N, C-alpha and C positions, 0 to 999 in steps of 0.2 A: 504494500500500500504506500502511496505517496505520503510524505510527511505532511502533517497538518500545519497550516499557516496560523499565525497568532489569532486572527479573528475567529477562525473555526474552533481553535482550542478554547477560546474564551466562551463562545456560545455553548460548546459541549460541556464545559465545566459548570456553567449555569444550569444546564439540563440535568447534569448528574448530581447536583447538590441534594435533591430530594430522594435520590435512589438509595436503597439499602444494598449491601453486598449480596450478590447472588451466588458467589463461589467463595469458599473459605479454604485456604491452604493451611493445613495443620502441621503438626510435628513431622509427619511423613514426607513433607516436602512436595515438590512438583512431580507427580507421577503421571503416567499415561492416562489414568482414569480422571485425574484432575484436568489435564489438558483436553480430554474428550468433553468434559462438562463445560469448560470454558468455550469450546467450539460450539456446543449446543446452545449455550446462552447467547453467544454472539449472533448465531443464526436467528434466534428468536427476538433479540432486543436491540442489536447493533451497539448500544452503549451500555457497558456494565461496570459494576464495582466489584473488586476482588479484595478480600481481606487476607493478608499474609501474616500468620502468627507463628511464633516459635522460630524465628530466623533473625539474625542480626542484619544490619544495614547493607553490608556488601553482598550477603546472600540474597536479600530482597532485590537488590539491583540486578543481580545475575538472573533471578527468576523473571524479572520484568523483560529483560532482553530475550530470554528463551521463549516466554509466552508470546511476545509480539512477533518473533521470527517464525515460530511454529504455526501461529494462527493467521498471520498476515494483518494483524491489527496494529493500530497506531496508539502509542501511549498518549493519554490526554493529561493526566495529573497523577502525581505520586506524592502523597503526604503521609508520613509515618508508615503505618502498616496497611494503608488503603491505596489501591491502585485503580485508576479509571482508564479503561481502554475502549477504543471505538473501531469498528469495522463496518463500512457501509454494506447494507444488504444489497445483493445483486437485483437489478430491475427484472421483473418478470416479463417474459416475452409475451406479446399479445397473441392470443389464439385466433387463427383465421378460419 
């Protein structure tokens, strides 16, 4: 995904403010099951919050890079243990 420009990030942060985390990464870390759940959530919502618990700051940064690389999402915001990511839902083709 192309990087978000400042205006897009600002608008997405405002939209994400009222959201609750839909995926929580626990002490088990970033597993294939967690990545599959993030993928399902992105398909359903486009913009999601993820809570990362049980990891220090460098480990969280590493997880963010991995999540975005594996899902094709763009990071919107990372504050403490909360990550907001966005991936535009593909446009549905019109049925003829």
